[in-house]
C-alpha positions, 0 to 999 in steps of 0.5 A, spaced: 809 727 654 810 721 656 816 716 657 816 709 653 820 704 657 823 699 654 822 692 656 829 688 658 830 683 653 831 677 656 838 674 656 838 666 654 843 662 657 847 657 653 845 652 655 847 648 662 854 645 664 855 638 662 855 636 670 853 641 675 857 641 682 853 639 687 852 640 694 854 638 701 856 631 702 853 630 693 859 635 692 863 630 695 859 624 692 860 627 685 868 629 686 869 621 688 866 619 681 869 623 677 876 621 680 874 613 680 873 614 673 880 616 671 884 613 676 884 607 677 878 605 672 881 609 666 888 607 668 885 600 667 882 601 661 887 604 658 892 597 660 887 593 659 887 595 651 894 595 650 894 588 652 888 586 649 892 587 643 896 581 645 890 578 641 893 580 635 899 575 636 894 569 636 891 565 641 898 563 645 900 569 646 893 571 649 893 565 653 900 566 656 899 574 658 892 572 661 895 567 665 901 571 667 896 577 669 892 571 673 899 569 676 900 576 680 900 575 688 893 578 691 891 579 684 883 577 686 884 583 691 888 587 687 881 585 681 876 587 687 878 593 690 881 597 683 876 595 679 870 591 680 868 597 686 870 602 683 866 600 677 860 598 680 861 605 684 863 609 678 857 606 675 851 606 680 852 613 681 852 615 674 845 612 673 843 617 680 846 622 676 843 620 670 836 619 673 836 626 677 839 630 671 836 634 666 838 636 659 835 642 655 837 640 648 830 642 646 830 649 649 837 650 649 841 646 643 848 647 644 854 642 644 853 642 652 847 639 653 849 635 647 855 633 650 851 632 657 846 626 654 852 623 650 855 622 656 849 619 660 847 614 654 854 612 653 855 611 661 849 607 661 851 603 655 858 602 658 855 599 664 850 594 662 855 592 657 860 590 662 855 587 667 854 581 662 861 581 660 863 580 666 858 575 669 859 571 661 867 571 662 869 571 668 864 567 672 861 563 667 863 557 662 870 555 663 874 559 668 880 562 665 884 563 671 885 556 672 885 555 663 889 561 660 889 557 654 882 557 653 881 565 654 882 565 646 877 560 644 873 563 649 872 570 647 872 567 640 867 563 640 862 569 643 863 573 638 862 567 633 854 570 633 854 577 629 849 580 634 854 580 640 860 582 635 856 588 634 854 588 641 862 589 642 863 595 638 857 599 639 860 598 646 867 600 645 866 607 642 861 608 648 866 606 652 872 609 648 867 615 647 864 616 655 872 616 657 875 621 652 869 626 654 871 623 661 877 626 661 875 633 659 870 634 664 875 632 669 881 636 667 874 642 667 872 640 674 878 639 678 881 647 674 886 643 670 885 647 664 882 654 667 878 658 661 875 656 654 881 657 650 884 651 655 878 647 655 876 648 647 884 646 646 884 639 650 876 637 647 880 636 641 886 632 645 881 627 648 876 627 641 883 625 638 884 620 644 877 617 643 877 616 636 885 612 638 882 608 644 877 606 639 880 604 634 885 599 638 878 596 642 876 595 635 882 591 632 883 587 638 876 585 636 878 583 630 883 579 632 878 574 634 873 574 628 878 575 622 880 570 618 887 569 621 886 565 627 879 561 625 877 556 629 882 557 635 884 551 639 879 550 645 885 550 650 891 552 647 899 548 650 902 555 653 910 555 656 913 553 661 915 560 663 911 565 665 914 572 661 910 579 663 908 582 657 909 590 659 909 593 666 904 595 669 899 590 668 896 590 675 890 594 673 889 588 667 889 583 672 881 580 670 884 581 663 879 578 657 874 577 662 872 585 662 872 588 656 875 587 649 
């Protein structure tokens, strides 16, 4: 009697990991890309969002903050070494990863692939926004390091365009999502959250973090567009004394010039 051999049922993998570990030197570049996303870029983002709350106090308080931060010793070295160059590397290498990566949301529509896809697109939006914003706020028009009293007016003038308000809000949500999920990825890839349970629990923490940061950023945008401080003076008069708003302000050295 002939025996019927049962065909093996193919096993379908539940998607792919959000980021695949590289080999050789690419592994080092991946690790550096991941680390810079947390320190110093992530630290700068957190400090920057906190500092932008000064805008809620009005043009004078915001100008004082910008003036103090631009008066720090070696501020230009700090902004290039700890902000500009890390962001350039993180953004350019992130684009490189995005171009080489593949998502399988059509055939494997699980959360890992959707997260992978969202992380890539929010990163592209954030990087493009940062480039245009730095050019417009840092290197074009009135120079805020020399005229900090014009900081509030300059941002408010840019946000007088409803399309720019939409760009700012969308970019803020993308930046905060990208960072929050980046924190989750960092913890998973660096062995901080080993195991599925730890990663699942930390995902909720990161989700709350992303929502809170986005709410803070949108509140800062509202400070420039809301009715309370409409038609701010082009260059408010600041006090003769410079007082730090809070500690850790070095990461905010380009202040309003980078991201609102």
